[in-house]
Structures are given as structure tokens and as C-alpha cells.
C-alpha positions in Angstrom: 49.6 80.9 59.5 50.6 84.2 58.0 54.1 85.2 57.5 54.4 88.8 59.6 58.1 88.9 58.7 59.2 92.7 58.8 60.6 94.4 56.2 64.0 94.8 58.0 64.6 91.4 58.9 66.1 91.3 62.6 69.7 90.3 63.1 69.7 86.6 64.0 72.0 86.9 67.1 73.8 83.8 68.5 72.9 80.5 68.7 70.7 79.5 71.7 72.6 77.8 74.7 71.7 74.8 76.4 68.4 75.5 77.9 69.3 73.8 81.6 71.7 76.0 83.8 73.7 74.1 86.5 76.1 75.2 89.2 79.5 75.1 88.8 79.4 75.9 85.0 81.7 78.9 84.1 80.7 82.7 84.2 80.8 82.7 80.5 77.8 80.8 80.5 76.3 83.5 82.7 77.2 86.0 80.3 75.7 83.8 77.3 72.4 83.5 79.1 72.2 87.3 79.7 72.8 87.9 76.5 70.2 85.2 75.0 67.5 86.4 77.3 67.9 89.9 76.3 67.8 89.2 72.9 64.5 87.1 73.2 62.9 89.9 75.4 63.6 92.4 72.7 62.2 90.5 70.1 59.2 89.8 72.2 58.7 93.7 73.0 59.0 94.3 69.2 55.5 95.3 67.9 56.0 93.2 64.6 55.5 90.3 66.7 52.8 91.5 68.9 49.7 90.0 67.4 51.3 86.6 67.0 52.5 86.6 70.6 48.9 87.8 71.8 47.2 85.0 69.6 49.1 82.2 71.6 48.3 84.3 75.0 52.1 85.1 76.0 52.0 86.8 79.3 53.0 90.6 78.1 54.9 90.9 81.4 57.6 88.6 80.5 59.8 90.3 78.5 60.0 93.2 81.3 60.6 90.6 84.0 63.6 89.3 81.8 65.1 92.9 81.5 64.7 93.5 85.1 66.2 90.2 86.1 69.1 90.7 83.7 69.8 93.9 85.0 70.1 92.7 88.6 72.4 89.9 87.6 74.5 92.2 85.8 74.7 94.3 88.7 75.5 91.4 91.1 78.2 90.2 88.6 79.8 93.3 89.5 79.7 93.0 93.3 81.1 89.3 92.9 84.2 90.5 91.2 84.7 93.1 94.0 84.3 90.3 96.3 87.0 88.3 93.9 89.4 91.3 94.4 88.8 91.3 98.3 89.9 87.7 98.1 93.1 88.6 96.3 93.8 91.4 98.7 93.3 88.8 101.8 96.1 86.9 100.1 98.3 89.9 100.4 97.5 90.4 103.7 98.7 87.0 104.5 102.2 87.8 103.0 102.0 91.0 105.0 100.8 88.8 108.1 103.9 86.3 107.6 106.4 89.2 107.1 105.3 90.9 110.3 105.8 87.5 112.1 109.2 86.8 110.7 110.0 90.5 112.0 108.8 89.8 115.5 110.8 86.4 115.6 113.9 88.3 114.2 115.1 89.7 117.5 114.2 86.4 119.6 116.7 84.4 117.0 119.2 86.8 117.5 119.1 86.3 121.3 118.9 82.5 120.7 122.5 82.7 119.0 123.8 84.6 121.9 122.6 81.7 124.2 123.1 78.8 122.1 127.0 78.5 121.0 129.7 75.7 120.9 128.3 72.9 121.7 125.0 74.0 122.3 124.6 75.5 118.8 122.5 72.9 117.7 119.6 74.2 119.8 119.2 77.2 117.5 117.1 75.0 115.1 114.5 75.2 117.8 114.2 79.0 116.9 114.4 78.1 113.1 117.8 79.8 112.8 118.9 79.0 109.2 115.5 78.1 108.2 114.4 80.1 105.0 111.0 81.4 106.7 110.9 84.1 104.1 110.0 81.6 101.2 107.6 79.6 103.6 103.9 79.8 103.6 102.1 82.0 106.3 100.7 78.6 108.2 104.4 77.1 108.1 105.8 80.3 109.5 102.8 80.7 112.2 103.7 77.1 113.3 107.3 78.0 113.8 106.2 81.4 115.8 103.9 79.3 118.0 106.7 76.7 118.5 109.0 79.5 119.6 106.2 81.1 121.9 105.9 77.9 123.4 109.7 77.7 124.6 109.5 81.1 126.2 106.3 81.0 128.1 105.4 79.5 131.3 104.2 75.7 130.9 101.1 73.9 132.6 100.6 74.9 136.5 102.9 77.8 135.5 106.1 75.7 135.2 109.1 77.6 134.0 109.7 78.3 130.5 111.8 75.8 128.4 114.3 78.6 127.6 115.1 82.1 128.9 117.0 84.2 126.5 119.1 87.2 127.0 117.0 90.3 126.6 113.8 88.6 125.5 111.1 89.9 128.3 107.5 88.7 128.8 106.2 92.1 128.2 108.7 92.8 125.6 109.6 90.6 122.6 107.3 87.6 123.9 104.5 89.8 124.1 105.2 91.1 120.7 105.4 87.6 119.5 102.0 86.6 120.8 100.3 89.9 119.7 101.2 89.0 116.1 99.9 85.4 116.1 96.6 86.8 117.4 96.8 89.3 114.5 97.0 86.2 112.1 93.7 85.0 113.8 91.7 88.3 112.9 93.3 88.2 109.6 92.7 84.6 108.9 88.7 84.9 110.2 88.5 88.1 107.9 89.4 86.1 104.8 87.2 83.3 105.6 84.5 85.7 106.0 85.2 87.4 102.1 85.6 83.8 100.8 81.9 82.9 102.2 80.7 86.1 100.8 81.9 85.4 97.5 80.5 82.0 97.5 77.1 83.1 98.8 77.0 85.6 96.1 77.8 83.5 93.1 74.9 81.1 94.6 72.4 83.7 94.4 73.6 84.9 90.9 73.3 81.3 89.8 69.9 81.1 91.3 68.6 84.1 89.4 70.3 82.9 86.1 68.2 79.6 86.3 65.2 81.7 86.8 66.1 84.1 83.9 66.5 81.1 81.8 63.1 79.8 82.7 61.7 83.0 81.6 63.5 83.0 78.3 62.3 79.8 77.5 58.6 80.6 78.3 58.7 83.4 75.5 60.5 81.1 73.0 57.9 78.4 73.7 55.0 80.9 72.9 57.2 82.0 69.8 57.8 78.2 68.6 53.8 77.6 69.1 52.9 81.0 67.3 55.4 80.3 64.3 55.9 76.7 63.7 59.2 75.6 62.0 57.2 73.6 59.4 55.2 76.9 58.4 56.4 78.6 55.3 58.1 81.9 56.0 58.9 81.5 59.7 62.3 81.1 59.3 63.3 84.5 60.0 61.1 85.3 62.8 62.3 82.1 64.6 65.9 83.2 64.5 64.6 86.3 66.0 63.8 84.7 69.0 66.9 82.2 69.1 64.6 79.4 67.8 66.0 76.7 65.3 64.8 77.3 61.8 64.4 73.6 60.8 63.3 71.9 64.0 61.0 72.5 66.9 62.4 74.6 70.1 63.8 71.7 72.7 63.0 72.9 76.1 
């Protein structure tokens, strides 16, 4: 087949990546696939190669499909970044919720110090007095808050609370503690929703990347057929389509 090498050879571009894209691979491979697919599409749209591709019946809509899908993936990657930022924000919310629980526990702990003195001082441990709650995780502080709340609220069949602390009222500090624990439940649900959204977004991106890789390979296979590696003078053209110069394209 005649050599149709243009007067100004195109840049060779990066070597082609693995043709099979699988989930769990790094985001760098997504970026590599985007770069390779757009490079192949640009070569397919180059008028220099139009007749050769037409001879092997390449679908002329493929380059446009590649560019459209690549643009969508790029936009979706931006959305995924925003979802990950939201996930990090949720972690900050956990810290804020933990600190809020500690603040609500503080006056209850003070009341426990007032009540449990001398020989009863050991009971202060039930209120986590002396524990470094500020260095613990939200889940650990939440457990402490729930345990304290359980001691201050009526038991089964409206049994008397385990402890009654001075100045700690059902409609005051006890309600505040219950509300703070409830706020955690809301924050935890929000964080879970954000994580699920980020995971779903990444799944959708990988599905599109797999489709993009398939479109790229379709164009490359057509170019491999139009300009076989054994024919003289095809090396530069093959590089334009990210095909190996001295061996057939491995799909």
C-alpha cells in the first residue's frame, strides 16, 4: 500500500497503554486512557489519513464519539473530586461532633465530681472523668456519651435512673446529651451518603473509560489494517495512531 506520510510528521505521542481497563486501577490510568483516546481520535480526523481509513471502512463517527465521551469523563472526574472533598469535610464534621459531645458531657462530669467524693470517688470512672476524651475517636466518645446517658435516664418499665446528679435535669443537661447523640446519627448518615455517591460516581466513570478504550481500539484496529507494520513507510503513520511500528497491534 502506498505511503501517505504527510510532509510534517505528527508527534509520536505516548506509548499505548494496556487495552483492557479494569476497576480498581489508579486514576492515572484513567488520565492515560483519556490522553491516548484523544490522540487517536485526532489522528483519525486528520485529512491526511482520511482515504486510508475510508478504504478499510472505518465508521467516520468514531472520532467524534471518542471526543464526546472523553469530555464527559473529564467533567465527571471533576465531580468525583468534589465528592471526595465532601468526604473529607464529613471527617471534619466527625471531629466537630465529637467535640460537641465532649462539651455536653463536661457539666455532667462536674456534677459527678460533686456527688462522688471520698470513698465513692471510684464511681467517677463511670462518667469518664480522667479519660482523655479529646484524643479519642468519635465512636469512642459516642460510646461514652451513651453510657453516661443510660445512667441518667429511667430504665425498663420506667425504673429509676442509676444515678441522680446535682443540677442535672431531664429537661436540661440530660436532654442536651440526648440531642447531641441524635445529631451524630444525622451526621453519620450524611457521611455514608457522600461515600456512596463518590463510589457510584467512580463506578460510572470506569464504565465510561472501558467504553472509551473500546472505541479507541476500534480506530486503532482500522489503522492497523490500513497501514500494516510489514509495509514500508508506515512507521510514522502507525505512531500517529499509537500503534507499534514493528509488530501488529495487540487488541
